[in-house]
C-alpha positions as CSV (number, residue, x, y, z in Angstrom):
1,M,108.8,-4.0,2.3
2,I,105.5,-6.5,2.6
3,M,103.5,-4.6,0.5
4,L,106.2,-4.0,-2.5
5,E,106.9,-7.7,-2.5
6,L,103.2,-8.3,-3.0
7,A,103.1,-6.2,-5.9
8,V,105.5,-7.5,-7.7
9,T,104.6,-10.7,-7.0
10,S,100.6,-9.6,-8.0
11,L,102.0,-7.8,-10.9
12,F,104.1,-10.9,-12.5
13,A,101.1,-13.3,-11.8
14,W,98.7,-11.0,-13.7
15,F,101.2,-10.9,-16.4
16,A,101.5,-14.5,-16.5
17,G,97.7,-15.2,-16.7
18,Y,97.1,-12.5,-19.0
19,T,99.3,-14.3,-21.5
20,L,98.3,-17.3,-21.2
21,A,94.5,-16.0,-21.3
22,L,95.6,-14.6,-25.0
23,L,97.2,-17.9,-26.0
24,S,94.1,-19.7,-25.2
25,V,91.7,-17.8,-26.7
26,P,92.0,-19.4,-30.3
27,L,92.0,-22.9,-28.4
28,V,88.5,-22.1,-27.1
29,L,87.2,-20.7,-29.8
30,D,88.7,-23.8,-31.6
31,A,86.3,-26.1,-29.5
32,V,83.2,-27.9,-31.5
33,G,82.4,-29.8,-28.3
34,F,83.4,-31.1,-24.9
35,M,87.4,-31.8,-25.5
36,S,87.1,-31.8,-29.1
37,F,88.6,-29.3,-31.0
38,R,88.7,-28.5,-35.1
39,S,89.7,-25.2,-36.6
40,G,87.1,-22.9,-37.7
41,G,89.7,-21.4,-40.8
42,I,89.5,-18.1,-39.0
43,D,92.7,-16.1,-37.7
44,I,91.9,-14.8,-34.2
45,N,94.3,-12.2,-32.9
46,P,93.0,-11.5,-29.6
47,T,93.1,-7.8,-28.1
48,L,92.2,-5.7,-25.3
49,N,92.2,-1.9,-25.5
50,F,94.5,0.1,-22.8
51,W,91.9,0.9,-20.6
52,Q,90.4,-2.3,-20.5
53,T,93.4,-3.4,-19.6
54,L,94.3,-0.9,-17.1
55,F,90.6,-1.9,-15.3
56,I,92.1,-5.8,-15.1
57,V,94.9,-4.7,-13.6
58,L,93.6,-2.5,-11.1
59,L,90.6,-5.1,-10.2
60,T,93.1,-8.5,-10.2
61,V,96.2,-6.9,-8.6
62,G,94.0,-4.0,-6.5
63,V,92.1,-6.7,-4.8
64,S,95.2,-8.6,-3.6
65,L,97.2,-5.6,-2.3
66,L,94.0,-4.7,-0.2
67,F,93.6,-8.1,1.3
68,G,97.4,-8.3,1.6
69,K,97.4,-4.8,3.5
70,S,94.5,-5.9,5.9
71,R,96.6,-9.2,6.9
72,T,99.8,-6.9,7.3
73,R,97.6,-4.7,9.6
74,D,96.5,-7.2,11.8
75,F,100.5,-8.9,11.8
76,L,102.0,-5.6,12.7
77,R,99.4,-4.8,16.0
78,I,100.6,-8.4,17.5
79,E,102.4,-7.6,20.7
80,I,106.0,-8.7,20.8
81,D,105.0,-11.1,23.6
82,E,102.5,-12.6,21.5
83,G,104.6,-13.0,18.7
84,V,107.4,-15.2,20.5
85,R,104.5,-17.3,22.2
86,K,102.8,-17.3,18.8
87,V,99.6,-16.8,20.1
88,S,97.2,-14.5,18.0
89,E,93.6,-13.6,18.4
90,K,91.8,-15.5,15.1
91,R,88.5,-14.2,13.7
92,E,85.9,-16.7,14.0
93,P,84.3,-17.8,10.8
94,R,80.9,-16.0,9.7
95,T,79.0,-19.8,9.9
96,W,76.0,-18.1,9.6
97,L,76.5,-16.5,6.3
98,H,78.1,-19.7,5.0
99,M,74.9,-21.2,6.0
100,I,72.8,-18.7,3.8
101,V,74.6,-18.9,0.8
102,F,74.7,-22.3,0.7
103,G,71.0,-22.6,1.5
104,I,70.1,-20.0,-1.1
105,G,72.2,-22.3,-3.4
106,L,70.3,-25.5,-2.7
107,L,67.2,-23.4,-3.4
108,A,68.5,-23.0,-6.7
109,Y,69.4,-26.5,-6.9
110,L,66.2,-27.8,-5.7
111,E,64.1,-25.3,-8.6
112,S,66.0,-26.3,-11.4
113,W,65.4,-29.8,-10.8
114,I,61.5,-29.4,-10.3
115,Q,61.5,-27.4,-13.6
116,S,63.8,-29.9,-15.1
117,N,61.9,-32.7,-14.5
118,G,58.2,-31.2,-15.0
119,G,57.2,-30.6,-11.3
120,W,57.6,-32.5,-7.8
121,G,54.8,-33.4,-5.7
122,S,52.5,-30.4,-5.3
123,F,54.9,-28.1,-7.7
124,G,54.2,-27.5,-10.8
125,S,56.7,-27.2,-13.7
126,D,57.3,-23.3,-13.0
127,G,58.8,-24.6,-9.7
128,I,58.4,-23.1,-6.1
129,I,59.0,-19.5,-7.1
130,S,56.6,-18.5,-9.6
131,N,57.4,-14.9,-10.2
132,F,59.7,-15.2,-12.9
133,I,62.2,-12.0,-12.2
134,L,62.7,-14.1,-8.9
135,N,62.9,-16.7,-10.4
136,A,65.1,-16.0,-12.9
137,L,67.3,-14.2,-10.1
138,L,67.9,-17.5,-8.5
139,L,68.9,-19.7,-11.3
140,L,71.2,-16.8,-12.8
141,L,72.9,-16.5,-9.3
142,G,72.0,-19.7,-7.5
143,P,74.6,-21.8,-8.8
144,F,77.7,-19.7,-7.3
145,F,76.1,-19.5,-4.2
146,L,76.1,-22.8,-4.3
147,W,79.6,-23.5,-5.4
148,I,81.2,-21.2,-3.0
149,G,78.4,-21.7,0.3
150,G,78.7,-25.6,-0.1
151,A,82.9,-25.7,-0.3
152,L,82.5,-23.2,3.0
153,V,80.0,-25.6,4.9
154,L,81.0,-29.0,3.2
155,G,84.9,-27.8,3.8
156,R,84.4,-28.4,7.5
157,I,83.0,-31.9,6.9
158,G,86.1,-32.8,4.5
159,A,88.7,-31.5,7.2
160,A,86.9,-33.6,9.7
161,G,87.6,-36.5,7.5
162,P,90.1,-38.3,10.0
163,N,87.7,-38.0,12.7
164,I,85.0,-39.7,10.5
165,L,86.8,-42.1,9.5
166,T,88.1,-42.8,13.0
167,M,84.8,-43.5,14.3
168,L,84.0,-45.6,11.1
169,L,87.3,-47.8,11.3
170,S,87.7,-47.5,14.8
171,W,87.6,-51.4,15.1
172,S,90.6,-52.1,12.7
173,P,94.0,-52.8,14.3
174,A,95.7,-50.5,11.4
175,V,93.9,-47.5,13.1
176,S,93.8,-48.7,17.2
177,D,97.6,-47.8,17.4
178,I,97.6,-44.2,15.8
179,R,94.6,-43.3,16.9
180,R,96.0,-41.0,19.6
181,G,97.8,-39.0,16.9
182,L,94.5,-38.6,15.4
183,R,92.7,-36.8,18.3
184,G,94.2,-33.1,16.8
185,S,93.8,-34.1,13.3
186,G,91.5,-31.7,11.0
187,S,92.0,-28.8,13.4
188,S,94.5,-26.8,11.7
189,E,93.8,-23.8,9.3
190,S,96.2,-25.6,6.6
191,V,93.9,-28.2,7.0
192,N,90.7,-26.5,6.3
193,R,91.8,-24.9,3.4
194,L,93.0,-27.8,2.1
195,A,89.7,-29.4,2.0
196,V,88.2,-26.4,0.5
197,I,90.6,-26.1,-2.1
198,M,90.0,-29.7,-2.8
199,L,86.0,-29.3,-2.9
200,L,86.4,-25.7,-5.1
201,T,88.4,-27.4,-7.8
202,L,87.0,-31.0,-7.8
203,S,83.5,-29.4,-7.9
204,I,84.6,-27.4,-11.2
205,V,85.9,-30.6,-12.6
206,T,82.7,-32.1,-12.1
207,L,80.5,-29.2,-13.3
208,A,82.7,-29.2,-16.6
209,A,82.6,-32.6,-17.4
210,V,78.9,-33.0,-16.8
211,Q,77.7,-29.7,-18.7
212,G,80.1,-30.2,-21.3
213,Y,79.2,-33.8,-22.9
214,T,75.5,-32.6,-22.0
215,G,76.1,-29.7,-24.4
216,T,77.6,-32.1,-26.7
217,I,74.7,-34.2,-26.6
218,V,72.6,-31.3,-26.9
219,D,74.1,-30.2,-30.1
220,Q,73.5,-33.8,-31.7
221,R,69.9,-34.2,-30.6
222,T,69.4,-30.4,-32.4
223,T,71.2,-31.3,-35.8
224,S,68.9,-35.1,-35.4
225,A,65.6,-32.9,-34.7
226,Q,66.3,-30.3,-37.7
227,T,68.1,-33.0,-40.3
228,G,66.0,-36.2,-39.4
229,A,68.3,-38.6,-41.3
230,D,71.3,-38.9,-43.0
231,M,70.2,-36.6,-45.2
232,Q,66.6,-34.7,-46.3
233,V,65.7,-33.8,-49.8
234,Q,63.3,-31.3,-51.1
235,F,62.1,-31.2,-54.0
236,D,60.5,-28.8,-56.5
237,S,57.1,-30.6,-56.5
238,P,55.4,-33.9,-55.0
239,V,57.6,-36.8,-56.2
240,T,57.1,-40.8,-55.5
241,E,59.4,-43.1,-53.6
242,E,61.2,-44.3,-57.1
243,Q,61.6,-41.1,-58.5
244,A,63.3,-40.0,-54.9
245,R,65.1,-42.7,-54.9
246,A,66.5,-42.5,-58.5
247,E,67.7,-38.9,-58.3
248,V,69.8,-39.8,-55.3
249,M,70.9,-42.5,-56.9
250,L,72.2,-40.7,-59.8
251,A,74.1,-37.9,-57.2
252,I,75.8,-40.7,-55.6
253,Q,77.2,-42.4,-58.6
254,G,78.4,-38.9,-59.7
255,V,80.0,-38.5,-56.5
256,G,82.0,-41.7,-56.6
257,D,82.7,-41.7,-52.7
258,S,83.1,-45.4,-51.6
259,D,81.8,-44.8,-48.2
260,I,78.1,-44.2,-49.7
261,T,77.3,-46.3,-52.2
262,D,73.9,-47.3,-51.9
263,I,70.5,-46.2,-50.1
264,D,70.0,-48.2,-47.1
265,A,66.5,-47.1,-46.2
266,M,64.6,-44.3,-47.2
267,T,61.0,-42.6,-46.0
268,S,58.8,-39.8,-46.1
269,V,56.2,-38.3,-43.6
270,G,52.8,-37.7,-44.8
271,D,50.8,-34.9,-43.8
272,I,47.1,-35.2,-44.1
273,F,44.3,-33.1,-42.2
274,T,41.6,-35.3,-40.1
275,N,39.1,-34.5,-37.5
276,K,37.8,-36.1,-34.1
277,K,34.5,-37.8,-35.0
278,G,31.3,-35.7,-33.6
279,E,33.9,-32.3,-33.9
280,G,34.7,-29.8,-37.1
281,S,38.0,-28.5,-35.6
282,L,40.8,-30.1,-38.0
283,I,44.0,-31.8,-36.6
284,R,47.2,-31.9,-38.6
285,T,48.1,-35.6,-38.9
286,W,51.4,-36.9,-39.8
287,V,52.1,-40.6,-40.8
288,L,54.8,-42.3,-40.7
289,F,55.5,-44.6,-43.4
290,E,57.3,-48.4,-43.1
291,G,61.2,-48.1,-42.5
292,H,60.7,-44.8,-40.9
293,E,62.3,-46.5,-37.9
294,D,65.1,-47.3,-40.0
295,T,65.8,-44.0,-41.7
296,L,64.7,-41.3,-39.2
297,I,67.1,-40.8,-35.9
298,W,64.7,-41.0,-33.4
299,D,65.5,-40.2,-29.8
300,T,63.9,-40.9,-26.5
301,Q,62.6,-37.2,-26.1
302,T,60.8,-37.5,-28.7
303,V,59.0,-40.8,-28.7
304,P,56.0,-41.1,-26.4
305,Q,57.1,-44.3,-24.8
306,D,60.7,-45.0,-22.7
307,D,61.7,-47.3,-25.3
308,I,62.0,-46.5,-28.8
309,D,60.9,-50.1,-30.1
310,N,58.0,-50.1,-27.8
311,A,57.0,-46.6,-29.4
312,V,57.1,-47.9,-33.1
313,N,55.6,-50.9,-32.0
314,A,52.7,-48.9,-30.3
315,W,52.2,-46.8,-33.5
316,K,52.0,-49.8,-35.7
317,N,49.3,-51.3,-33.5
318,G,47.0,-48.6,-34.1
319,G,48.4,-45.8,-31.9
320,F,48.8,-42.6,-31.9
321,S,50.8,-39.7,-30.4
322,A,50.2,-35.9,-29.6
323,G,51.7,-32.4,-29.3
324,S,50.9,-30.0,-26.5
325,Q,48.4,-28.3,-28.7
326,A,46.7,-31.4,-30.2
327,R,46.4,-32.9,-26.8
328,S,44.5,-29.7,-25.6
329,Q,42.4,-29.7,-28.5
330,L,41.6,-33.3,-28.0
331,D,41.0,-32.6,-24.5
332,L,43.7,-35.5,-23.6
333,S,46.0,-35.9,-20.4
334,S,48.8,-37.9,-19.5
335,G,46.5,-40.6,-17.5
336,D,44.6,-41.3,-20.7
337,S,47.7,-42.9,-22.3
338,G,48.4,-46.7,-23.4
339,G,51.6,-48.3,-24.4
340,L,52.9,-51.5,-25.6
341,N,54.9,-53.6,-23.4
342,P,57.8,-55.4,-24.7
343,S,55.9,-59.0,-24.4
344,E,52.6,-57.9,-26.1
345,T,51.5,-57.4,-29.5
346,E,48.1,-55.1,-28.8
347,V,48.7,-51.4,-27.6
348,N,47.6,-51.2,-24.0
349,P,44.3,-49.7,-23.4
350,G,44.7,-46.0,-23.5
351,L,41.9,-43.4,-24.4
352,A,40.5,-44.6,-27.9
353,I,38.9,-41.9,-30.4
354,T,38.0,-42.0,-33.8
355,I,39.4,-40.0,-36.3
356,E,37.4,-39.0,-39.7
357,Y,39.3,-37.8,-43.3
358,T,37.0,-36.2,-45.5
359,E,37.7,-36.4,-49.6
360,Y,36.2,-34.6,-51.8
361,S,35.6,-34.9,-55.2
362,Y,34.3,-32.3,-58.0
363,S,32.8,-32.7,-61.3
364,F,30.3,-30.4,-63.4
365,G,26.4,-31.5,-63.7
366,P,23.9,-30.0,-65.3
367,D,23.2,-27.3,-62.2
368,G,27.0,-26.5,-62.1
369,L,29.9,-28.1,-60.0
370,V,29.0,-30.6,-57.9
371,V,31.1,-31.3,-55.1
372,T,31.2,-34.8,-53.5
373,S,32.6,-35.8,-50.3
374,T,33.7,-39.2,-48.9
375,V,34.1,-39.7,-45.0
376,T,36.4,-42.6,-43.6
377,E,37.0,-43.3,-40.3
378,A,39.9,-45.3,-38.1
379,D,40.2,-46.1,-34.6
380,I,43.1,-45.0,-32.7
381,S,44.4,-45.4,-29.3
382,Y,46.6,-42.6,-27.4
383,I,49.8,-43.7,-26.8
384,G,51.2,-40.5,-24.8
385,G,52.8,-37.1,-26.2
386,H,55.6,-36.3,-28.4
387,Q,57.7,-33.4,-28.2
388,W,59.3,-33.3,-31.4
389,V,59.3,-35.4,-34.9
390,P,63.2,-35.7,-37.0
391,G,63.4,-33.5,-39.3
392,L,60.2,-31.5,-39.2
393,P,59.3,-28.0,-37.6
394,S,59.0,-28.2,-34.1
395,S,56.2,-25.9,-33.9
396,E,54.0,-27.7,-36.2
397,A,54.8,-30.9,-33.9
398,D,53.1,-28.9,-31.0
399,Q,49.6,-29.0,-33.2
400,A,50.1,-32.2,-34.7
401,I,49.0,-35.4,-34.1
402,V,51.1,-38.9,-35.4
403,V,49.7,-42.2,-36.7
404,S,51.1,-44.9,-38.5
405,E,50.6,-46.2,-42.3
406,S,48.3,-48.8,-41.5
407,T,46.2,-46.1,-40.1
408,Y,46.7,-43.8,-43.0
409,R,45.5,-47.0,-45.3
410,A,42.3,-47.4,-43.4
411,L,41.6,-43.4,-43.9
412,V,43.0,-43.0,-47.8
413,G,42.5,-46.5,-49.0
414,D,45.6,-48.4,-50.6
415,T,45.4,-47.4,-54.0
416,V,46.2,-43.6,-52.6
417,A,48.5,-44.6,-50.3
418,D,50.2,-47.2,-53.0
419,S,50.6,-43.7,-55.4
420,Y,51.7,-41.5,-52.0
421,A,54.0,-38.7,-53.1
422,S,56.1,-36.2,-51.2
423,N,58.5,-33.0,-51.8
424,R,60.5,-34.4,-48.6
425,W,62.1,-37.4,-48.5
426,F,64.6,-38.7,-46.2
427,F,67.7,-41.0,-46.5
428,E,69.7,-43.4,-44.5
429,L,72.8,-43.9,-45.9
430,C,75.9,-44.5,-43.7
431,D,76.6,-43.7,-39.8
432,Q,76.4,-40.3,-39.6
433,T,78.9,-39.7,-36.4
434,N,82.0,-41.5,-38.6
435,E,84.3,-38.7,-39.8
436,D,84.5,-40.5,-43.1
437,C,80.7,-40.9,-43.6
438,A,80.3,-37.1,-42.5
439,D,83.0,-36.0,-45.3
440,A,80.9,-38.3,-47.9
441,L,77.5,-36.6,-46.7
442,R,78.8,-33.1,-47.5
443,A,80.3,-34.0,-50.7
444,L,76.7,-35.5,-51.7
445,S,74.3,-33.3,-50.2
446,A,76.4,-30.4,-52.6
447,E,76.0,-32.7,-55.5
448,V,72.1,-33.7,-54.9
449,V,71.2,-30.1,-54.7
450,N,72.8,-29.6,-58.5
451,G,70.3,-32.4,-59.5
452,N,67.0,-32.4,-61.4
453,G,64.1,-30.9,-59.4
454,V,65.7,-30.8,-56.1
455,S,64.9,-27.3,-54.3
456,A,67.2,-27.9,-51.0
457,A,69.2,-30.5,-49.5
458,S,70.5,-31.0,-46.0
459,D,72.6,-33.2,-44.5
460,W,73.5,-34.5,-40.8
461,S,77.1,-33.3,-40.9
462,T,76.9,-30.0,-42.3
463,A,74.1,-29.3,-39.8
464,H,75.8,-30.7,-37.0
465,R,79.2,-28.6,-37.7
466,E,76.9,-25.5,-37.6
467,N,74.9,-26.2,-34.4
468,E,78.6,-27.2,-32.9
469,R,79.5,-23.6,-33.2
470,N,76.1,-21.9,-32.7
471,G,74.1,-24.5,-30.9
472,G,73.2,-26.0,-27.4
473,L,75.1,-23.2,-25.4
474,I,76.9,-19.7,-25.9
475,F,79.6,-19.7,-28.7
476,G,82.6,-20.5,-27.0
477,T,81.0,-22.1,-23.7
478,P,82.2,-25.9,-24.8
479,G,85.8,-24.2,-25.2
480,L,85.4,-22.8,-21.4
481,L,84.1,-25.7,-20.2
482,S,87.2,-27.9,-21.9
483,L,89.4,-25.2,-20.3
484,Q,87.9,-25.4,-16.8
485,F,88.3,-29.3,-16.9
486,I,92.2,-29.4,-18.0
487,V,93.0,-26.3,-15.1
488,A,90.8,-27.7,-12.6
489,S,91.9,-31.1,-12.6
490,L,95.7,-29.9,-12.5
491,A,94.9,-27.3,-10.2
492,S,93.8,-29.9,-7.9
493,V,96.7,-31.9,-7.8
494,A,99.0,-28.8,-7.6
495,S,97.0,-27.7,-4.6
496,A,97.3,-31.1,-2.9
497,F,100.8,-30.8,-3.5
498,V,101.3,-27.4,-2.1
499,F,99.0,-27.4,1.0
500,L,100.5,-31.0,1.7
501,S,104.0,-29.4,2.1
502,L,102.5,-26.8,4.4
503,V,100.6,-29.1,6.4
504,L,103.8,-31.3,7.0
505,T,106.1,-28.5,7.7
506,Q,104.2,-27.1,10.4
507,R,103.3,-30.6,11.7
508,K,107.1,-31.5,11.5
509,R,107.7,-30.5,15.4
510,E,104.3,-32.9,16.2
511,L,105.7,-35.8,14.3
512,A,109.2,-35.8,15.6
513,I,107.5,-35.5,19.3
514,L,105.7,-38.3,18.2
515,Q,109.1,-40.4,17.6
516,A,110.7,-39.3,20.5
517,I,107.9,-40.7,22.9
518,G,108.5,-43.9,21.2
519,A,106.2,-43.8,18.0
520,S,107.8,-46.0,15.2
521,P,108.5,-44.6,11.7
522,N,105.7,-46.7,10.3
523,Q,103.5,-45.5,12.7
524,V,104.4,-42.3,11.9
525,M,104.1,-43.0,8.4
526,R,100.6,-44.3,8.7
527,L,99.7,-41.6,10.7
528,V,100.4,-39.2,7.8
529,L,99.0,-41.3,5.3
530,F,95.5,-41.9,6.9
531,E,95.1,-38.4,8.2
532,I,95.8,-36.7,4.7
533,L,94.1,-39.5,2.7
534,S,90.5,-39.1,5.0
535,I,90.9,-35.6,4.0
536,L,91.1,-35.8,0.8
537,T,88.5,-38.9,0.1
538,V,85.8,-37.1,2.2
539,S,86.7,-33.7,0.3
540,M,86.9,-35.2,-3.2
541,A,83.4,-37.2,-2.2
542,L,82.1,-34.1,-1.3
543,G,83.4,-32.1,-4.2
544,V,82.3,-34.6,-6.8
545,I,78.6,-34.6,-4.9
546,L,78.6,-30.7,-5.1
547,G,79.6,-30.5,-8.5
548,L,76.7,-32.5,-9.6
549,A,74.4,-30.7,-7.9
550,I,75.7,-27.5,-9.4
551,A,75.8,-28.8,-12.9
552,E,71.9,-29.3,-12.1
553,A,71.5,-25.5,-11.0
554,F,73.2,-24.8,-14.3
555,N,70.4,-26.2,-16.0
556,G,68.3,-23.4,-14.9
557,F,71.2,-21.1,-15.5
558,F,71.2,-22.3,-19.6
559,G,67.4,-22.5,-19.7
560,I,67.2,-18.6,-18.6
561,F,69.7,-17.8,-21.5
562,G,67.7,-19.9,-23.6
563,Y,64.5,-17.8,-23.0
564,I,66.4,-14.4,-23.6
565,F,67.9,-15.9,-26.9
566,Q,64.4,-17.0,-27.9
567,I,63.3,-13.2,-27.1
568,F,65.9,-11.7,-29.4
569,L,66.1,-14.7,-32.1
570,G,62.8,-15.9,-32.0
571,Q,63.6,-19.3,-32.0
572,S,63.4,-22.3,-29.7
573,A,65.0,-25.3,-29.4
574,P,62.7,-28.7,-28.8
575,I,65.9,-30.5,-27.0
576,A,65.9,-30.7,-23.1
577,R,69.2,-30.9,-21.4
578,E,69.3,-34.1,-19.8
579,L,72.2,-34.1,-18.1
580,V,75.0,-36.7,-18.7
581,W,77.0,-38.4,-16.1
582,P,80.7,-39.0,-17.3
583,W,81.5,-41.2,-14.3
584,L,84.6,-42.5,-16.0
585,D,86.5,-39.4,-16.9
586,L,85.7,-38.3,-13.1
587,A,86.9,-41.4,-12.0
588,L,90.3,-40.9,-14.1
589,V,90.9,-37.3,-12.6
590,N,89.8,-38.4,-8.8
591,V,92.5,-41.4,-9.2
592,S,95.2,-39.0,-10.6
593,V,95.0,-36.6,-7.5
594,L,95.0,-40.1,-5.2
595,I,97.8,-41.2,-7.1
596,A,99.8,-37.9,-7.3
597,V,99.1,-37.5,-3.5
598,M,100.4,-40.7,-2.6
599,I,103.3,-40.5,-4.3
600,A,104.0,-36.8,-2.7
601,L,103.0,-38.2,0.8
602,L,105.4,-41.1,0.5
603,Y,108.5,-38.7,-0.6
604,T,107.5,-35.7,1.9
605,T,107.2,-38.1,4.9
606,R,110.3,-39.8,4.5
607,R,112.0,-36.5,4.5
608,A,110.4,-35.4,7.5
609,L,111.2,-38.9,9.4
610,Q,114.7,-38.6,8.2
611,A,115.1,-35.4,10.0
612,D,117.3,-34.6,13.2
613,L,115.0,-35.2,16.0
614,A,117.2,-32.5,18.2
615,V,117.4,-29.6,15.5
616,V,113.4,-30.2,14.6
617,L,112.3,-30.0,18.6
618,K,114.8,-27.0,19.4
619,G,112.9,-25.5,16.5
620,E,115.7,-24.2,14.7
């Protein structure tokens, strides 16, 4: 009878879950960011064949039946007198196994944190475990070990919340008269399960919010690294600033969109080759012209200083940054870098070097072709390393140094600098994150491509839409994270309701005894509120902390997948996954859970207090 009831319940639960999953697939695939959805314009009809469906049924329903059969056998083995006395043997939890799983998870978190921060103490950027296979297994499985083991271990602390807060608040008069009733709090199996469920659900909420918002920011940074500005235009041959401006203005007038009526700023990035004085190896040198700070979309990950304005000022005052390969070529280390303090006007003493630029001129003389070389030099000071430069290939950024226009003029002269021409120009046109501006950029990009001498044009909006679908994370992951956030938030409220009702039902007789020996309804109410809210508060705090640790551990998880994609796709993203902490969203979820639980507590406790004491004490 029990197994039949369990089988019917499991089948109905599977069918409901299966139906909801199929209905949610289009929504998941329409996600272009965390809690951001836009239709992809493709009709999706999710289906599973018969064998896939049968496998899922056997897996889900079969596991529930096996678990139910084991529990039913344990129940039927209880002797009649034990059942009447409500005494049964309980299997002790395998604490040692929980601690081992939790320990492996903590190791994965530490490994991911060390790698994300480029090393820690005596450990380098490779982390604690240098073996690639072992490191990959740890980063792939560690987050799940941390989640499961952490919930089981920390759940005991959450269940002991009333005892913890009683010790901390023992001085308070509000707790002194209900302290005796709190001595047995946190010991029941239902209380332990409530703490574990709250830990599991709120850790999922935290993980989904942190990694979801982080993925959204990564997509934006990837777009800025690729496009460089609101629009990047490439010409068939080098053109001057006036020619490039005239061509784009012609396209703006042709589109006639009120959101883009003029060019706010424009710039280009020069490309020459220099060498360190006394050495013959050439170094690729990129030149930042005036106005680049208003045009290029700089990011804290790419500038060599902690602040973008400081980095711009350091470049202007004779500083230079270098990619990883360029640093090796110039024998630079992190200790060689200087910088610019906000209150200063000159670069702090860093490693100063002299670079040379050689210009060749050709002429014909009596003896044939005559090659004349002119060597100019400039002193520059190292201000730090860059990871990428907006709009330029990341693979080339590793090999290049970046200097300012003043350094460029010292090398080539004002005449050459004033007549500078390039086949790549960047334009600042409007706020690229605004939807109206994004629509105007897409229309303008299509118009610019048709211009005279234009070979290609890319705009931030089009590139961002492509990265939203195929960038940052695996396709569909933002939708899954959004779905996890919604479902786990609802599950945390629902589980609190369910286990709250269960706990109060089991303790109804205990509450009746307290009333019978003289406890007032107000004291019983405060006792229940204090106990449940203590469990929820401690469990919620631990759940958020566990979720933050899991989010950091998943950085290593996504890093392994990024490495795999790089092997198969031959690409690597220069953007590091710096975690974003959405405290407001997490606070809203936790406050919602507390409010819902408070309402449920007041309602259910009042009903328990209004029950007939004699009936409750008789157990009928």
